[in-house]
N, C-alpha and C positions, 0 to 999 in steps of 0.2 A: 504493498501499499504506499502508496507517496506520501508527504510529509505533512502538502495539502489535507488531504482527505482526514489521516489519521489527530490534526491538530481539532479538526471538524469534532470529530468523533470526541477528542477526549473532553471541549469546552462543554460539548452536549451532553457527556456523563455526567460531567461537574453540575452544571445547571439542572439536570436532571433532579441530578441526587437533594437540590437546595433547595428547587420547584415540588419533589412530592414534601421534605419536611417542614415545608410551608403549607401544602395543602393540608396537611399535621393538624396542626398549629391550629388553622383555619378553622378547622372541621372541630377540633377541641372549643375554640373559641365561639363559634357559632350554636354549640350543644348544652354551653353553659350557660348562655342568652337565652335560647327557646325555651329552655328549664328554669329561667333566672326570674325573667319577667309574667308577666300578668300578662293573660291571652289577648291577643289581637295588641298588645305592643313591638312583639318580634315582628310584625308588617311593617311598625313604624319603621323600627330600622331600615330593612332594606330598601323602602320608600326614600326617606330620605340621603339612604346612597346613591340609590335609582337619580334624584335630582342633583346628587353633586357629580356624577358621571354626567348625566345631560351638560351643564352649565360649564364643565371640564373640557368637552368636546373641541372647544377651536382650539382650546391650549394643547390637547391631545394632538390633533392633528398638529399643529405651527411646530410642537416637536417632536413630532416624528419626521416633516418635510429636514430640518436641520440635522436628526442623525444620520438622514442616507448621506448631506450634504456635509456634513464631517467627517465621516465615513471615509469621504472619497478628497476629503483635502487631508484626511492623515495618509491616504497611497500613495499621494501627492507629494506629501512629505513639508506641508504647511500648515505648522501644529500655533506656529504663533500667530497664525489669522486666528484659527479655532479661538485662541484664547482669547483676541479684543472681538470677537463677535458675539460672546459669550455674555462678556458684561452688555453689554449692546442691547440681545435678545433679553436680557435675563431684566431691566429696566418697563422694555413694552411687558409683557411678564406681567412685573409689578405691579406698572399699572391698572391692567385688566384684571387681576389678583383685588385691588382698590375696590376700583366700582363693583366688583361681582359681589366684592363680603358688605358692603355698603347698601345694596340694593338690596340684597338678603333679608340685613337688620332692618331694612326701612318694611319693609315687605311680609317681616315675619308673624304680624295676624291672619293675614291670606294666605301664608302656609298654612300656619296649624288647620287653619279652614277647608283648605284643599283636600291635607292627607287625611284629616279628623282626626285631631290631637292638640292637646294646648301641654308641653313642658316648653316654657323659654331655656331652659340649661341644653336638652338638649341641638335646639338654634343655636345657638351659640358652639356647642360643641361642635358643628358639621358647620356654622363659619369661622372657625380658628383651625381647623381642618382642609379646608376649602382655600386657605390663605397659605397654608404651608405646600401647598398641591398646586396652587397658579402661581406662585411667585416665584418660585426657583427649578419651575421643569426641567430649564436649559444645564444645569447640573444635573442632575438624575439624566440627559441622557448620555448623558458622554460616558459613562462604563461603558457602554453598548455601541458607541461609534465609534471609541479606542481601545476598543476588545478588551475593556478588563474587565474580563471571565469573572477573574476571583472575588470580586468585591460584588460583582452582581449575585451572585454565593449569594455573598455575607448579608447585603442589602434584604431579598431570599427569606434567610435564616433569621435572620437577629429582629427583623421588622415586624413578623407573624406572633412570632417571641414576647414582645414587648405588647404588643398587642394583647395578646391570654395573658401577663400575668399583672399589664393596666383593668383588664376588663376585668378577671376574680375579684382587686382589690377591691373596685367601683361599684362593683355588682353583687357578690357576692359578700364585702366584709364591709363595704358603705352601704348597700343599698341604694346608688342613686339609679335603677332600674334601665332602660336607655336609653338614659343620659348618660349615665356608665359606659353604656359598648359605643357610643357615640364617642363618649372622651379620648376610651381607650383607642378607636381611631384614631383618633388625630394625636395622643402620641408615639404611636406605630409609624406613620409621616413625618416625624420632627425624629424619630430613627433613622430613616427611611435617609434625609435632608442630610442628619450628623455624616452620616457616613457617602453621601455622595459627592459631600466637600472635603472630605480625608480625603477620596481618590482625588479631587482637583486640585487642592495643594499640595498635595507630591510627584506633582508630576512635571517634567519637567518642561517649561513652555518659552523658546525663543522671541527674540524682542522681534518682532514686528515693524518696516518700516511706513509710515505711510500710516492717514487715518482708514480705517477696515469699514466698509460703510456692509452692511448688512444685505441692503434690497439687489445688489449688485454682485452679488455670492450666488440670485436666483431667476435661471427663464419660467418659463411658463409651465413645463413639465419638470421640472423640480416641488412645484405647488402642487399640481395636480394629481398628480399618481400617490404619492402618502394622502390627499385629501379625499382618493375615490376609493384609496384600501380601507383607512377610519370608515369612512362611510358604509363601504361593506360588511367589513365589522359588528359596526354600532350597530345596524338592521339585525344581521343575522344572532345579534345577542343579547337583542334588548328589545323588539315590536314581542317575542315569542311572548312572555312574560302580562306584556301592557297588551297581551292579544289577549290573553287566557282572561284576566282580570275585567275585560271589558264586552268580550261575548259572555263569557262563565258563570254559575253560580259563583256564590265565596271562598263554597265550598270545596269547591274542584280547583278556584286558586289555590287555597293553602293546602292541596294535594299536588298540585303542579308546579308550584314553589318548593316547598320540598325534594320532589322527584330532582325538580333544578339543581340542586342545589349536590348532587352528585353529576347527572348532565353537562353543564356546563363546566364542574369540574374535569372533562373527557378533553373538552376545549384546548382550556390550558393546557391539558398533560404535556403537549408535545410545546409549550412555549421556548424552553430549554432550545430546542432545534434554532426557531424564527429567530428566535434574541440574535442567536450565535450567524444563522445562514443569512441577515442583510446586511450588515459589514464584511462576511466576510465575499459574499458576492458582489459587492460593489466593490471589491480589491481587484475581483480578477474583469470585472466591467472595465477597468481604470487601465490596469495594464497586464493581465494572466487570460486574458478570455479564452486558454485553449482546456481552464481545467475548471471552466465556471458552468460546462451541464453535469461531468461529476460531480460537482457540488451539490445541486438540486438532486442527482439522480440519490445518491448517499441521505438528504437530508429525509426525501419523500421515503423511499426504502426506510430509516431509523425511525420513521414515525408512523409509518402503516405499522410494526413492528408493535412497538410502541402502546397505537392508541386497539392493534387485538388484543394484545395484552391484558391492557385498562379494562376493555368491555367482558373478556371472558373471566380473565378479575371481579370485577363488579357487580358480573350477573348471577356470581354463586354465592359471594359476600356481601348482598345486598340485605335479606331480611336480617344479618349481624349489624351493616351498619347502621340501618334504620335506626333497631333498637339501640344503640349506643346514640345516636340522635334527637330522635323523640325520644322514646322509653316503649318505643313498639314498630310490628310493623304488619301492617294490616297483609294481606294478600291483595287485595288489590290495586295497591302504594307498594309495591316489592313488585309487580306487573307492570306499572308504568314507569316504575325507575330502569327495570334490565331495558323495558324496549327505551327509554330514552337514552340511552348507552349507545345502545348502536345505531339510534336514528341519526347522533349525528359525527357519524366518521365521515360522513363525504367532508361534509361545511370543516372538520379540525385538518382534514386532506390538503382540503384548498387555502386556506388557511397559508400552509406551509407554501401553497402554489404561491399568494397574494406577494410572500416578503418577494421573492425573486422577482417577481413583477415591475413589485415596485423599484428592487434596488436595482432595473436594468429599464426601468421611465416606459415602457410600455401602454405605454398609453390609452390607446386602442380595446387592447383586451381587457384593463381597467375598467373601462366604459360599460363591457359586453356582462362584465361581474358581475358589476352595479344592477344593472338590467337582472341577471338572472338571481341576486340577493333578494330581489324585490318576488321575487316566486312566493317564499315565505310568509306575507303582509296578505299578499295576495288569496293565496291558497286558502288561508284561515278566515281572510275575507267574505269567504264565496263556501266556504263548506266547513261546520262548528258545529257539528252536534254533536263526537264524542271528545277528547284531551286527546287521543288518538293521531283524532285529525291535525294536529300541530304539531306531532311530530313527524308525519307523512310531510308534512309542510320541510319541517326543517331539511327531511331525509333528498327531499325533492329540488331542495334548493342548492344543498350541499352535492347531489350530483351534477344539475346545470352546472355550478360553477367547475368542476371538476373536468366537465367533457370543456367549457370554454378552454380554460389554462393549458390540458391537455390537447387541442387542438392547435393553441395558437405556437405551443412550444414543442412541438413533436420532432420537427427539424431536430433542434439544439439540444434534447432528448437523448438522441438518436446519438450525435455527437464524439 
């Protein structure tokens, strides 16, 4: 095996171990919350996290754009320019964070009414978490762009551990309820920021001559490709829960949300591969294109093996996992969870392919991928008689994405 694929697999294995530990501690945290807070409050936590994800979408897109650009600058040896740009870009993000947090505070009553809860402390925790996440995202993006996979693994491990420890203190010891769970997420975000800053400060950044203009570093493909990718992922990961809450009864929504805790975990199970794939493919796209197809094949093959292992293991252990998570394992809930694990495999594989498209700036295929992702909400809107209809929508939209990505890259993958 050549050095590049070997290093790719080694980095993926490291992040795979870290992400598994992260999932374990996240599982313990969610299980603690669902058992300790009053009935109905657990959905408040997920709703606040959902609102945070929604308002964070512009920053997520902005950061993804610059992860790819930073990886390209690193491949060209322009490290000083990266440092100059990070400072300017953080000013933009800091301004956005201040606006979002101010609006959230001013509209706290509206948020209470919309989510049907009344807890000012939880809202303040949400605002604090938002500020940490939105104000300094450039520092968090650097480890991936600079291929600092060790610090990414450290963040993936220590952040959920921090959330669990503070969650236990605030929810179990101090009886703060859902507000304690939200504030635990703030301390997890703070832990991630500290580790990212440590990575940034320990780098040797050469000086750069002249003023760095972040606008001049981008063309329309640099902006459009990551934007389309984030939209595709957001549609696939968020519209299922929203659609279920809209079209189905509350009891069915709760069942689907519990199954989604495990089904969406499959989607993120291959995140280590995608974190390594994007900067590595950019490297080859800039300088060593002959190794690019081998990396993509390795990534898809490794992801397929990981997803198959997760689906098989999850199906066997679903009753035990549900008992550990909620204290019960009803047959209908077990069956729904098992089906969920299989339904998201095509979507998860497509997610790997999306990262390669972003790295190569293949905007035409990304537009087609966006159209394919719309099959999920479209199918559910037309057919929603049973919860399995939503899972069929996941399966069909993921298969459509795989077909688009595979057809557009068949020649490259054969190379």
